[in-house]
C-alpha positions as CSV (number, residue, x, y, z in Angstrom):
1,M,-28.2,-8.0,10.2
2,K,-29.3,-8.6,6.6
3,K,-26.4,-8.2,4.2
4,Y,-26.4,-6.7,0.7
5,A,-23.7,-6.2,-1.9
6,L,-23.8,-3.7,-4.7
7,I,-21.4,-4.8,-7.5
8,V,-21.0,-1.6,-9.5
9,A,-19.8,-1.9,-13.2
10,G,-21.3,1.0,-15.1
11,G,-18.2,2.0,-17.0
12,S,-17.6,1.6,-20.8
13,G,-14.0,0.4,-20.2
14,T,-12.5,2.7,-22.8
15,R,-9.0,2.7,-21.2
16,M,-8.7,-1.0,-21.9
17,G,-8.7,-0.4,-25.6
18,S,-11.2,-3.1,-26.2
19,P,-14.6,-2.9,-28.0
20,I,-16.0,-4.9,-25.0
21,A,-16.3,-3.2,-21.7
22,K,-13.6,-4.5,-19.2
23,Q,-16.2,-6.0,-16.8
24,Y,-17.3,-8.5,-19.5
25,L,-13.8,-9.5,-20.7
26,P,-12.8,-13.1,-19.8
27,I,-10.1,-13.9,-17.3
28,G,-9.6,-17.5,-16.3
29,K,-12.2,-18.7,-18.8
30,K,-15.1,-16.5,-17.6
31,P,-16.0,-12.8,-17.5
32,V,-14.5,-10.6,-14.8
33,L,-17.9,-9.8,-13.2
34,M,-18.6,-13.5,-12.6
35,H,-15.4,-13.8,-10.6
36,T,-16.4,-10.8,-8.5
37,L,-20.0,-12.0,-7.9
38,E,-18.6,-15.4,-6.9
39,K,-16.4,-13.9,-4.2
40,F,-19.4,-12.4,-2.4
41,H,-21.6,-15.5,-2.9
42,E,-18.8,-17.8,-1.6
43,F,-18.3,-15.6,1.4
44,D,-22.0,-15.9,2.3
45,P,-24.7,-17.4,-0.1
46,E,-27.3,-15.4,1.9
47,V,-25.8,-12.0,0.8
48,S,-28.4,-10.3,-1.5
49,L,-26.4,-9.4,-4.7
50,R,-27.3,-6.4,-6.9
51,L,-25.3,-6.0,-10.1
52,V,-25.3,-2.4,-11.4
53,I,-24.6,-2.2,-15.1
54,P,-25.8,-0.1,-18.0
55,G,-29.5,-0.9,-18.8
56,S,-28.5,-1.3,-22.4
57,D,-26.2,-4.2,-21.4
58,F,-28.9,-6.3,-19.7
59,D,-29.5,-8.6,-22.7
60,Y,-25.8,-9.0,-23.3
61,W,-25.2,-9.9,-19.7
62,R,-28.0,-12.4,-19.7
63,S,-26.5,-14.0,-22.8
64,L,-23.2,-14.3,-21.1
65,C,-24.8,-16.0,-18.1
66,Q,-26.3,-18.5,-20.4
67,E,-23.1,-19.0,-22.3
68,Y,-21.1,-19.6,-19.1
69,S,-23.9,-21.4,-17.2
70,F,-23.6,-18.8,-14.5
71,S,-26.4,-19.3,-12.0
72,I,-25.5,-17.3,-8.8
73,P,-28.7,-15.4,-7.9
74,H,-28.4,-11.7,-8.4
75,Q,-30.7,-8.7,-9.3
76,L,-29.8,-6.4,-12.2
77,V,-30.0,-2.7,-11.7
78,A,-29.6,-0.1,-14.4
79,G,-26.6,2.2,-13.7
80,G,-26.5,6.0,-14.2
81,Q,-24.3,8.4,-16.1
82,T,-21.8,8.6,-13.2
83,R,-20.7,6.2,-10.5
84,F,-22.5,8.3,-7.9
85,Q,-25.8,7.8,-9.9
86,S,-25.1,4.1,-10.4
87,V,-24.6,3.6,-6.6
88,R,-27.7,5.6,-5.8
89,N,-29.7,3.5,-8.2
90,G,-28.4,0.4,-6.6
91,L,-29.3,1.7,-3.1
92,Q,-32.8,2.6,-4.3
93,S,-33.3,-1.0,-5.5
94,I,-33.1,-2.1,-1.8
95,S,-36.5,-1.3,-0.3
96,E,-35.3,-2.0,3.3
97,T,-33.5,0.5,5.4
98,A,-32.2,-2.0,8.1
99,G,-29.1,-4.0,7.3
100,L,-25.6,-3.6,5.9
101,V,-24.5,-3.0,2.3
102,A,-21.0,-3.6,0.7
103,I,-20.4,-1.4,-2.3
104,H,-17.7,-3.0,-4.5
105,D,-16.2,-2.3,-7.9
106,G,-17.2,-5.0,-10.4
107,V,-13.6,-5.0,-11.8
108,R,-12.0,-5.9,-8.5
109,P,-12.3,-9.7,-8.7
110,F,-9.6,-10.5,-6.2
111,V,-11.0,-9.3,-3.0
112,E,-10.4,-11.8,-0.2
113,A,-13.2,-13.3,1.9
114,S,-11.5,-12.1,5.1
115,V,-11.7,-8.5,3.8
116,I,-15.4,-8.8,3.0
117,H,-16.0,-10.4,6.5
118,Q,-14.2,-7.6,8.3
119,S,-16.0,-5.0,6.3
120,F,-19.4,-6.2,7.4
121,Q,-18.2,-6.7,11.0
122,T,-16.7,-3.2,11.3
123,A,-19.7,-1.5,9.5
124,A,-22.1,-3.2,12.0
125,L,-20.1,-1.7,14.9
126,T,-19.2,1.8,13.6
127,G,-21.5,2.4,10.6
128,S,-18.8,2.2,7.9
129,A,-15.8,0.2,6.8
130,I,-13.4,1.3,4.0
131,A,-10.8,-1.2,2.7
132,V,-7.4,0.5,2.3
133,V,-3.8,-0.6,1.8
134,E,-0.5,1.0,2.8
135,L,1.7,2.6,0.1
136,K,4.8,0.8,-1.0
137,D,6.4,3.6,-3.1
138,S,7.6,7.0,-2.1
139,I,5.2,9.8,-3.1
140,R,5.6,13.5,-3.9
141,K,3.0,16.3,-4.1
142,V,3.3,18.3,-7.4
143,E,2.7,22.0,-7.0
144,P,0.8,24.0,-9.7
145,L,4.0,25.6,-11.0
146,G,5.8,22.2,-11.3
147,A,7.8,22.0,-8.1
148,S,7.3,18.9,-6.0
149,I,7.4,18.2,-2.3
150,F,8.2,15.0,-0.5
151,Q,5.2,13.5,1.4
152,N,5.5,11.0,4.3
153,R,3.9,7.9,2.8
154,S,3.1,6.4,6.2
155,E,0.4,9.2,6.6
156,F,-1.4,8.0,3.4
157,R,-3.5,5.0,2.3
158,L,-4.6,3.7,-1.1
159,V,-8.4,3.3,-1.0
160,Q,-10.0,0.1,-2.4
161,T,-13.5,-1.5,-2.2
162,P,-15.6,-2.9,-0.6
163,Q,-16.8,0.2,1.1
164,T,-19.4,-1.2,3.5
165,F,-22.0,0.8,5.4
166,R,-25.1,0.6,7.6
167,L,-27.8,0.7,5.0
168,D,-29.9,3.5,6.6
169,K,-26.8,5.9,6.9
170,I,-25.5,5.4,3.3
171,K,-29.0,5.7,1.9
172,E,-29.4,9.0,3.7
173,A,-25.9,10.2,2.5
174,F,-26.8,9.5,-1.1
175,Q,-29.8,11.7,-1.0
176,T,-27.5,14.7,-1.2
177,Q,-26.7,16.6,-4.4
178,E,-24.0,15.0,-6.5
179,S,-20.6,16.7,-6.4
180,T,-17.3,16.4,-8.2
181,A,-15.7,16.2,-4.8
182,F,-17.3,12.7,-4.4
183,T,-14.5,10.4,-5.6
184,D,-15.9,7.3,-3.9
185,D,-18.7,6.2,-1.5
186,A,-16.6,7.1,1.6
187,T,-16.5,10.8,0.5
188,V,-20.3,10.8,0.1
189,Y,-20.6,9.4,3.6
190,E,-18.1,11.9,5.0
191,H,-20.1,14.8,3.5
192,Q,-22.7,14.2,6.2
193,G,-20.1,14.9,8.8
194,W,-19.6,11.3,9.7
195,Q,-16.1,9.8,10.2
196,V,-15.3,6.6,8.2
197,S,-13.6,3.5,9.7
198,L,-10.7,2.0,7.8
199,I,-9.9,-1.7,7.6
200,P,-7.0,-3.5,5.9
201,G,-7.6,-4.4,2.3
202,N,-5.6,-7.0,0.3
203,L,-2.9,-6.0,-2.1
204,E,-4.1,-8.3,-4.9
205,N,-7.5,-6.5,-4.9
206,I,-6.5,-4.3,-7.8
207,K,-8.9,-2.5,-10.1
208,L,-8.6,-4.0,-13.6
209,T,-8.2,-0.9,-15.8
210,T,-5.6,-1.6,-18.5
211,Q,-4.4,-4.5,-20.6
212,E,-1.5,-4.9,-18.2
213,D,-3.9,-5.4,-15.4
214,L,-5.6,-8.2,-17.3
215,M,-2.3,-9.9,-17.8
216,F,-1.6,-9.7,-14.1
217,A,-5.1,-11.0,-13.4
218,E,-4.4,-14.1,-15.5
219,F,-1.2,-14.6,-13.6
220,L,-3.0,-14.4,-10.3
221,L,-5.6,-16.9,-11.4
222,G,-2.9,-19.2,-12.7
223,K,-1.1,-19.0,-9.3
224,K,-4.3,-19.8,-7.4
225,S,-5.1,-22.8,-9.5
226,H,-1.8,-24.5,-8.7
């Protein structure tokens, strides 16, 4: 089946405290997004890559590609006001309905090839594949009045990306009305009454959100280079 990947990076990166959005900040001598695109290209050069960023950033991104001699083939898609709209725009950029599509956060540059592989494999069999990891810390549920209740962490998972789907099904799911209940692509898929399949993610596959995350990213890259 034809494979696609939507690399979604529509955010402004305000939590990073930088004038440049986090997806364009350099780690390991090149912007975060380039590391992420490389992961999918290295997994399979035939994967059709779509990079969803704000339309106003297109010229800046092209200048970065020139500056860093970045030549991995990819198509730019203008994002929307919300992640839901950005993903929908990305899906609409794919004219076909047959195939598989991995939807991945642009600021998760440490996804392992084995996770990408299993996501496509599982989605081909079941229609969906959501990367998750087990919790390491204890968790408590905080009640509205401030009381807290212990929760069994073995019953919970932390959700990552990629979230991979059969193209026809996720396109159908994203034709629905946007809702604040949609926290990720899996919840949009579930809204159709379809069950999602979970696959093991990798712990290093963190979402780079803060300055501390960038420092950890540099550490990971340094560790991999030795």
